[in-house]
C-alpha positions in Angstrom: 115.9 -82.7 -8.1 113.9 -79.7 -9.4 110.6 -78.9 -7.7 107.6 -79.1 -10.1 105.7 -75.9 -10.7 102.1 -75.1 -11.7 100.4 -72.0 -13.1 98.4 -70.4 -10.3 96.9 -67.0 -9.4 97.9 -65.5 -6.1 95.7 -62.9 -4.4 96.7 -60.6 -1.5 94.0 -60.1 1.2 93.4 -56.4 2.0 93.1 -54.8 5.4 89.3 -55.0 5.1 89.5 -58.6 6.3 90.1 -58.3 10.0 90.9 -62.0 10.5 90.4 -65.4 9.0 87.1 -65.9 10.7 85.7 -62.8 8.9 86.7 -64.4 5.5 85.2 -67.8 6.4 82.0 -66.3 7.6 81.6 -64.4 4.3 82.5 -67.4 2.2 80.2 -69.8 4.1 77.3 -67.4 3.8 77.5 -67.1 0.0 79.2 -69.3 -2.5 79.4 -72.5 -0.3 75.7 -72.6 0.8 74.9 -75.2 -1.8 78.0 -77.4 -1.4 77.3 -81.1 -1.0 80.3 -81.4 1.3 82.8 -79.0 2.9 86.0 -79.7 4.8 88.6 -77.5 6.5 92.3 -78.3 7.1 95.1 -76.6 9.0 98.2 -77.6 6.9 101.6 -77.0 8.5 103.8 -74.5 6.7 107.3 -73.3 7.7 107.1 -69.9 9.4 103.5 -69.3 8.1 99.9 -69.7 9.2 97.7 -71.7 6.9 94.0 -72.4 6.6 92.5 -74.4 3.8 89.1 -75.7 3.0 87.7 -77.6 0.0 84.3 -78.6 -1.2 82.3 -80.5 -3.7 79.0 -79.6 -5.3 76.5 -82.1 -6.5 77.2 -83.4 -10.0 75.4 -81.3 -12.7 75.1 -81.7 -16.4 77.8 -80.1 -18.5 76.6 -76.7 -19.6 76.5 -77.8 -23.3 74.4 -80.9 -22.7 71.0 -79.2 -23.2 71.9 -77.6 -26.5 73.6 -80.8 -27.8 70.6 -82.9 -26.9 68.4 -80.7 -29.1 70.9 -80.8 -32.0 72.2 -84.4 -31.7 69.6 -86.3 -29.8 69.5 -87.9 -26.3 72.9 -88.2 -24.6 74.0 -90.7 -21.9 72.9 -89.9 -18.4 76.5 -89.9 -17.1 77.5 -86.9 -19.2 78.1 -85.0 -15.9 80.9 -83.0 -14.3 81.9 -82.6 -10.6 82.0 -79.0 -9.5 84.7 -78.8 -6.8 87.4 -76.5 -5.6 89.7 -75.5 -2.8 91.0 -72.3 -1.2 94.3 -71.9 0.6 94.8 -68.9 2.9 98.4 -68.2 4.0 99.8 -65.6 6.4 103.4 -64.9 5.8 105.3 -62.2 7.8 102.1 -60.2 8.4 100.9 -60.4 4.8 97.9 -62.6 3.9 97.7 -64.4 0.6 95.0 -66.6 -1.0 95.4 -69.3 -3.8 92.3 -70.9 -5.3 92.2 -74.3 -6.9 89.5 -75.3 -9.4 86.6 -73.0 -8.6 88.3 -71.8 -5.5 89.0 -68.4 -6.8 85.2 -67.7 -6.7 85.3 -68.2 -3.0 87.5 -65.2 -2.3 85.2 -62.3 -1.3 85.8 -59.4 -3.6 85.7 -56.9 -0.7 88.7 -58.7 0.9 90.9 -58.6 -2.2 93.7 -56.1 -2.5 92.8 -55.2 -6.1 96.0 -53.4 -6.8 98.3 -56.2 -5.7 99.1 -58.1 -9.0 99.7 -54.9 -11.0 101.8 -53.5 -8.1 104.1 -56.5 -8.3 104.5 -56.7 -12.0 105.6 -53.0 -12.5 108.3 -53.5 -9.9 109.5 -56.9 -11.1 109.0 -57.0 -14.9 111.9 -56.1 -17.3 110.8 -52.8 -18.9 112.2 -54.0 -22.2 110.3 -57.3 -22.1 106.6 -56.4 -21.7 104.4 -59.0 -23.3 100.9 -57.5 -22.9 99.2 -54.4 -21.6 95.5 -53.8 -21.1 94.5 -50.2 -20.5 91.3 -48.1 -20.3 90.8 -44.6 -21.4 89.8 -41.9 -18.9 87.9 -40.0 -21.5 84.6 -41.3 -20.4 83.9 -43.2 -23.6 84.4 -46.6 -22.0 87.2 -47.6 -24.5 89.5 -50.4 -23.5 92.6 -51.3 -25.6 94.9 -54.3 -25.4 98.4 -54.7 -26.8 100.0 -58.2 -27.1 103.5 -58.9 -28.2 104.7 -62.5 -27.8 108.3 -61.6 -28.3 108.3 -58.7 -25.8 108.5 -54.9 -26.4 109.8 -52.0 -24.4 107.1 -50.3 -22.4 108.0 -46.9 -24.0 107.2 -48.3 -27.5 103.5 -49.1 -26.7 102.4 -45.5 -26.9 100.6 -45.3 -23.6 99.3 -41.9 -22.5 100.5 -41.1 -19.0 97.7 -38.6 -18.3 94.7 -40.2 -20.0 94.9 -43.9 -19.7 94.7 -46.4 -16.8 96.7 -49.6 -17.0 94.6 -52.5 -15.7 96.7 -55.5 -16.5 100.4 -56.0 -17.4 102.4 -59.1 -18.3 106.1 -59.5 -18.9 109.2 -61.5 -18.0 110.9 -61.6 -14.6 114.4 -62.8 -13.7 113.8 -66.1 -11.8 116.7 -65.3 -9.5 114.7 -62.2 -8.3 111.9 -64.6 -7.3 114.3 -67.1 -5.7 113.4 -69.8 -8.3 115.7 -72.4 -9.7 114.7 -71.9 -13.4 117.3 -70.7 -15.8 114.8 -69.0 -18.1 112.9 -65.8 -17.5 109.5 -66.4 -15.8 106.3 -64.9 -17.3 104.1 -63.1 -14.8 100.8 -61.4 -15.3 99.3 -59.0 -12.8 96.0 -57.2 -12.3 94.0 -57.8 -9.1 95.8 -61.2 -8.8 99.2 -62.3 -9.8 99.5 -65.3 -12.2 102.8 -67.2 -12.5 104.2 -70.7 -12.2 104.4 -71.5 -8.5 106.6 -74.3 -7.0 104.5 -77.2 -5.7 106.3 -77.3 -2.4 105.2 -75.7 0.9 108.7 -74.5 1.9 109.3 -73.1 -1.6 105.9 -71.4 -1.7 106.5 -69.6 1.5 109.9 -68.4 0.2 108.3 -67.2 -3.0 105.6 -65.3 -1.1 108.3 -63.6 0.9 110.1 -62.5 -2.2 106.8 -61.2 -3.7 106.2 -59.1 -0.5 109.8 -57.7 -0.7 109.3 -56.8 -4.4 106.0 -55.1 -3.7 107.7 -52.9 -1.1 110.2 -51.6 -3.6 110.1 -48.1 -5.2 108.5 -48.4 -8.6 111.0 -47.9 -11.4 110.8 -44.7 -13.5 109.7 -46.6 -16.6 106.6 -47.8 -14.8 105.9 -44.9 -12.4 103.0 -43.7 -14.5 101.2 -47.0 -14.2 100.7 -46.6 -10.5 100.0 -42.9 -10.8 96.2 -43.2 -11.3 94.2 -46.3 -10.4 90.5 -46.9 -10.2 89.2 -47.6 -6.7 87.7 -51.1 -6.7 87.5 -51.9 -3.0 83.8 -51.8 -2.0 84.6 -50.6 1.6 86.7 -47.7 0.2 84.1 -46.8 -2.4 81.5 -46.8 0.3 83.6 -44.5 2.5 84.3 -42.1 -0.4 80.6 -42.0 -1.3 79.8 -41.2 2.3 82.2 -38.3 2.3 80.8 -37.0 -1.0 77.2 -37.4 0.3 78.1 -35.3 3.4 79.6 -32.6 1.1 76.6 -32.6 -1.2 74.3 -31.9 1.8 76.6 -29.3 3.5 75.3 -25.8 3.7 77.1 -23.0 1.8 80.1 -21.9 3.7 80.8 -25.2 5.4 84.5 -26.0 5.5 84.1 -29.5 4.0 87.2 -31.7 3.2 85.8 -32.7 -0.2 86.5 -30.1 -2.9 83.9 -29.8 -5.6 83.7 -28.2 -9.0 81.3 -28.3 -11.9 82.5 -30.3 -14.9 81.5 -31.1 -18.5 81.3 -34.8 -19.4 84.3 -35.3 -21.7 82.3 -36.8 -24.5 80.0 -33.8 -24.5 82.7 -31.1 -24.3 82.6 -30.4 -28.0 78.9 -29.4 -27.8 79.4 -27.1 -24.8 79.9 -24.0 -27.1 76.3 -24.5 -28.5 74.6 -24.7 -25.1 72.5 -21.8 -23.9 70.8 -23.5 -21.0 70.8 -26.7 -18.9 67.9 -28.7 -17.4 68.9 -30.3 -14.1 66.8 -33.3 -12.8 68.0 -34.5 -9.4 65.2 -36.1 -7.6 61.6 -35.5 -8.9 62.0 -31.8 -9.9 63.4 -30.3 -13.1 65.2 -27.0 -12.8 66.2 -24.8 -15.7 69.6 -22.9 -15.6 70.5 -20.5 -18.4 74.1 -20.1 -19.5 76.9 -22.3 -18.1 76.1 -24.9 -15.5 77.6 -24.0 -12.2 78.3 -25.9 -9.0 75.6 -24.1 -7.0 72.9 -25.4 -9.4 73.9 -29.0 -8.6 74.3 -28.5 -4.9 71.0 -26.7 -4.4 69.2 -29.8 -5.8 71.3 -32.3 -3.9 70.6 -30.6 -0.5 66.9 -31.1 -1.0 67.1 -34.9 -1.3 65.6 -36.2 2.0 64.4 -39.7 1.3 67.4 -40.8 -0.9 71.1 -40.4 -0.3 72.3 -37.4 -2.2 75.0 -39.4 -4.1 72.4 -42.0 -5.2 70.0 -39.2 -6.3 72.9 -37.6 -8.2 73.7 -40.9 -10.1 70.1 -41.4 -10.9 69.6 -37.8 -12.0 70.3 -36.2 -15.4 71.5 -33.0 -16.8 70.4 -32.0 -20.3 72.3 -29.5 -22.5 70.0 -27.4 -24.6 70.7 -25.0 -27.5 67.9 -22.6 -26.6 67.3 -20.4 -23.5 64.2 -22.4 -22.5 65.5 -25.9 -22.1 63.4 -27.3 -25.0 65.9 -28.2 -27.7 68.1 -30.8 -26.2 71.5 -31.4 -27.9 73.1 -33.7 -25.4 72.6 -35.3 -21.9 74.4 -37.3 -19.3 73.8 -38.6 -15.8 74.1 -35.8 -13.2 77.2 -37.3 -11.5 79.2 -36.9 -14.7 78.8 -33.1 -14.4 80.6 -33.0 -11.1 84.3 -33.3 -10.2 85.5 -34.0 -6.7 88.8 -34.3 -4.8 89.5 -35.5 -1.3 92.5 -36.6 0.8 92.0 -39.6 3.1 94.9 -40.9 5.2 97.5 -39.1 3.0 96.0 -40.6 -0.1 94.4 -38.4 -2.8 91.2 -39.5 -4.5 89.3 -37.8 -7.2 86.0 -38.3 -9.0 86.0 -38.3 -12.8 83.0 -39.1 -15.0 81.2 -40.5 -12.0 84.0 -43.0 -11.0 86.5 -42.7 -8.1 90.3 -42.9 -8.8 93.3 -42.8 -6.5 96.2 -40.6 -7.6 99.7 -41.1 -6.2 101.5 -38.1 -4.7 104.3 -38.5 -7.3 101.7 -38.5 -10.1 100.3 -35.2 -9.0 103.8 -33.8 -8.6 104.5 -34.9 -12.1 101.4 -33.3 -13.4 102.1 -30.0 -11.7 105.7 -30.1 -13.0 104.5 -30.5 -16.5 101.8 -27.8 -16.4 104.1 -25.5 -14.4 106.1 -24.8 -17.5 103.0 -23.7 -19.4 102.7 -20.7 -17.1 105.3 -18.1 -18.2 106.6 -15.5 -15.7 106.0 -13.0 -18.5 103.2 -14.1 -20.9 104.2 -14.1 -24.6 100.9 -12.4 -25.5 99.6 -9.3 -23.9 95.9 -9.9 -23.7 94.1 -7.1 -22.1 92.1 -7.4 -18.9 88.5 -8.6 -19.2 86.3 -5.5 -18.6 83.1 -5.8 -16.6 81.1 -4.9 -19.7 83.1 -5.7 -22.9 79.9 -5.6 -25.1 78.9 -2.3 -26.7 75.7 -0.7 -25.5 72.6 -2.4 -26.8 74.5 -5.6 -27.9 73.1 -9.0 -27.2 76.6 -10.6 -27.2 77.9 -11.8 -23.8 80.8 -13.7 -22.3 83.7 -14.8 -24.5 81.9 -13.8 -27.7 81.8 -10.1 -26.5 85.4 -10.2 -25.2 86.8 -11.6 -28.4 85.1 -9.0 -30.5 86.2 -6.3 -28.1 89.8 -7.4 -28.3 89.8 -7.2 -32.1 88.2 -3.8 -32.1 90.5 -2.5 -29.4 93.8 -3.8 -30.6 93.2 -4.3 -34.3 92.8 -7.4 -36.3 96.5 -7.3 -37.3 97.2 -8.2 -33.7 94.1 -10.4 -32.9 91.7 -11.7 -35.5 88.3 -12.7 -34.0 87.4 -16.2 -35.3 85.0 -17.0 -32.5 82.0 -19.1 -33.7 83.5 -19.7 -37.2 84.3 -23.1 -38.7 86.9 -24.7 -40.8 85.4 -27.5 -42.9 86.6 -31.0 -43.8 84.8 -34.1 -45.0 85.6 -35.7 -41.6 84.1 -32.9 -39.5 80.8 -32.6 -41.2 78.8 -29.6 -42.4 79.5 -27.5 -39.3 83.3 -28.2 -39.3 85.4 -27.4 -36.3 86.2 -24.1 -34.5 90.0 -23.6 -35.1 90.4 -20.9 -32.4 88.7 -17.9 -30.8 91.5 -15.4 -31.7 94.4 -15.6 -34.2 97.3 -14.0 -32.5 100.0 -11.7 -33.9 102.3 -14.6 -34.7 99.4 -16.8 -36.0 99.0 -18.4 -32.5 95.8 -20.3 -32.0 94.3 -18.5 -29.0 91.4 -20.2 -27.2 89.5 -18.0 -24.7 87.5 -19.1 -21.7 85.9 -17.1 -18.9 84.6 -18.3 -15.6 84.2 -17.2 -12.1 86.0 -20.2 -10.7 89.1 -22.2 -11.7 86.9 -25.2 -12.6 87.9 -27.7 -15.3 87.9 -26.0 -18.7 86.8 -29.1 -20.5 85.4 -27.4 -23.6 88.5 -25.3 -24.1 90.9 -28.3 -23.8 88.7 -30.4 -26.2 88.4 -27.6 -28.7 92.2 -26.9 -28.6 93.1 -30.6 -29.1 90.6 -31.2 -32.0 91.7 -28.0 -33.7 95.4 -28.4 -33.5 95.4 -32.1 -34.4 93.1 -31.4 -37.4 95.3 -28.6 -38.7 98.5 -30.7 -38.3 97.2 -33.8 -39.9 94.7 -32.7 -42.6 95.6 -30.6 -45.6 92.0 -29.9 -46.3 91.7 -28.4 -42.8 94.6 -26.1 -43.3 93.3 -25.0 -46.7 89.9 -24.2 -45.2 91.5 -22.4 -42.3 93.7 -20.3 -44.7 90.5 -19.3 -46.6 88.7 -18.5 -43.4 91.5 -16.2 -42.2 91.7 -14.4 -45.5 87.9 -14.0 -45.8 87.3 -13.0 -42.2 90.1 -10.4 -42.3 89.0 -9.1 -45.7 92.5 -10.0 -47.0 94.4 -8.2 -44.3 95.7 -11.4 -42.7 97.2 -14.3 -44.7 98.7 -17.5 -43.5 102.1 -18.2 -45.0 102.6 -21.1 -47.4 103.3 -24.4 -45.6 101.9 -23.1 -42.4 101.2 -25.5 -39.6 100.2 -24.6 -36.0 103.3 -24.0 -33.9 101.7 -22.6 -30.7 98.4 -22.9 -28.8 97.5 -20.3 -26.2 94.9 -21.0 -23.6 93.6 -17.7 -22.3 91.6 -18.0 -19.1 89.8 -15.4 -17.1 89.7 -15.9 -13.4 88.6 -13.9 -10.3 91.4 -11.4 -9.5 91.3 -12.5 -5.9 92.2 -16.1 -6.9 95.1 -16.0 -9.4 95.3 -18.8 -11.9 98.3 -21.0 -11.1 99.0 -24.7 -11.6 98.1 -25.2 -7.9 94.8 -23.4 -8.0 93.5 -25.4 -11.0 91.2 -28.3 -9.9 93.0 -31.7 -10.1 90.8 -32.9 -13.0 91.7 -29.7 -14.9 95.4 -30.2 -14.1 95.3 -33.8 -15.6 93.4 -32.7 -18.7 95.8 -29.8 -19.3 98.9 -32.1 -18.9 97.4 -34.6 -21.3 96.7 -31.8 -23.9 100.3 -30.5 -23.6 101.8 -34.0 -23.9 99.7 -34.8 -26.9 100.3 -31.6 -28.8 104.0 -31.8 -27.8 104.3 -34.9 -30.0 103.3 -32.7 -33.0 105.9 -30.1 -32.0 103.2 -27.6 -30.9 104.0 -25.4 -27.9 101.2 -24.8 -25.3 101.0 -21.7 -23.1 98.5 -20.7 -20.5 97.8 -16.9 -20.3 95.7 -15.8 -17.3 93.3 -12.9 -18.2 92.7 -10.6 -15.3 89.5 -8.7 -14.6 89.4 -4.9 -14.7 88.3 -1.8 -16.5 88.6 -1.8 -20.3 91.9 -0.3 -21.6 91.7 2.3 -24.3 92.0 1.2 -27.9 95.5 2.7 -28.0 96.6 0.4 -25.2 
């Protein structure tokens, strides 16, 4: 006789719960305070420890009664419901699980849940060709969440997930019942996020056997098809978030030169990256004081304000603070702003696990994920660069010129090597209906083979968010829009006074990211900050779908070569 089953959600209890008493104390002090009655049982399970408790709240009117009374008229007094529930805690072979009945799921303290459990199981058990639904969130800082549902099932590779820019939060698919030790002859649907939802046998012996199989599957190596899902996950455990914030707070308050375990870098909020080229100053407000910084925002500007916070934790002051991007030198004409924590990137290793801060949120990255990222971007650094960009002189601008930074370097490269080799298109715009009156900046230099060369200078290997954003917008626009290509062809012809022409049918074939770094710290995949590694890998992956090659060319610092060079 087959054992009946019922759809239930199973949670795994994390190491934050030291014992059952810690869970019961937390539950009793919160959700169950208003219970009309509460009972506890110790049910006997084969080879498992079990604790269960159940409760009943006083009857309350159904939530729709008040509105219905106004729209229909008085309703009978017995239109009530009973709010009740139960929670079963099971310890099986050292792993602890929880199953809620009715409102029981509300009694599991969030800080004691293993928030990665359900997803960890599904990506190891689900047939990669029979994925039924995926919910994922973008890491671009825009808060976008997308869901794909296919009732008949679809291969995971056909969903179009971005390995380096999206986080999978929920996944559902079909599992072989034999893998779960179940009697069913048909595939079993499972859905995993923090919890794991599936049909569970209503038998104590069979339930323990199922939990054992679940533990065994969770311990497997993740299949290649799903490896990217586990690569980057948001940190949700409150105790872990508190520990990471504590470490960040210590780093923010550390004096210059302290050998702190948390690596920091200045960043540009991803949704503001396309405005960075127009910024001439930044106003920093962390605490009660506003500070003006001309030029690019650097890490020292953020740290100097964070160290002065005495009454408030530095991390809290950072999240309450604000940085305004301004198009003038005096911080008066604001073009964009974001909370101060979004202008900071951080990375730290704790107990052999890597965590990094992106857009104010903490994420955990698996070791294999970072190895994958570095493998992908490693191929973008050629032993011998395809373009011979000259060293960045200490003073590329001509005497008396008000041009600085990349603007001066780009003009100097064209003047030194000739526009037949490098056409300076810095601060020019190709126009389309989509991009508005200002258009988009296609590149800083047009290379000798019509490569789109983007130039960025900086004293540190911090995330080059503006460069990556500009390169992506430009290349995609020139690939997908004929009006963008027509405008760019005219821009090249006009800027070069007819000496450069793009061939008929031209589309971008190569994007070059030219970066200036300190000569004592060579630019390599390893020396790029983790956030910049991820952004670069995403850029290369996206442009690769259009058949566009990406190359990174480091620019050294040094004396200006002669024009003949």
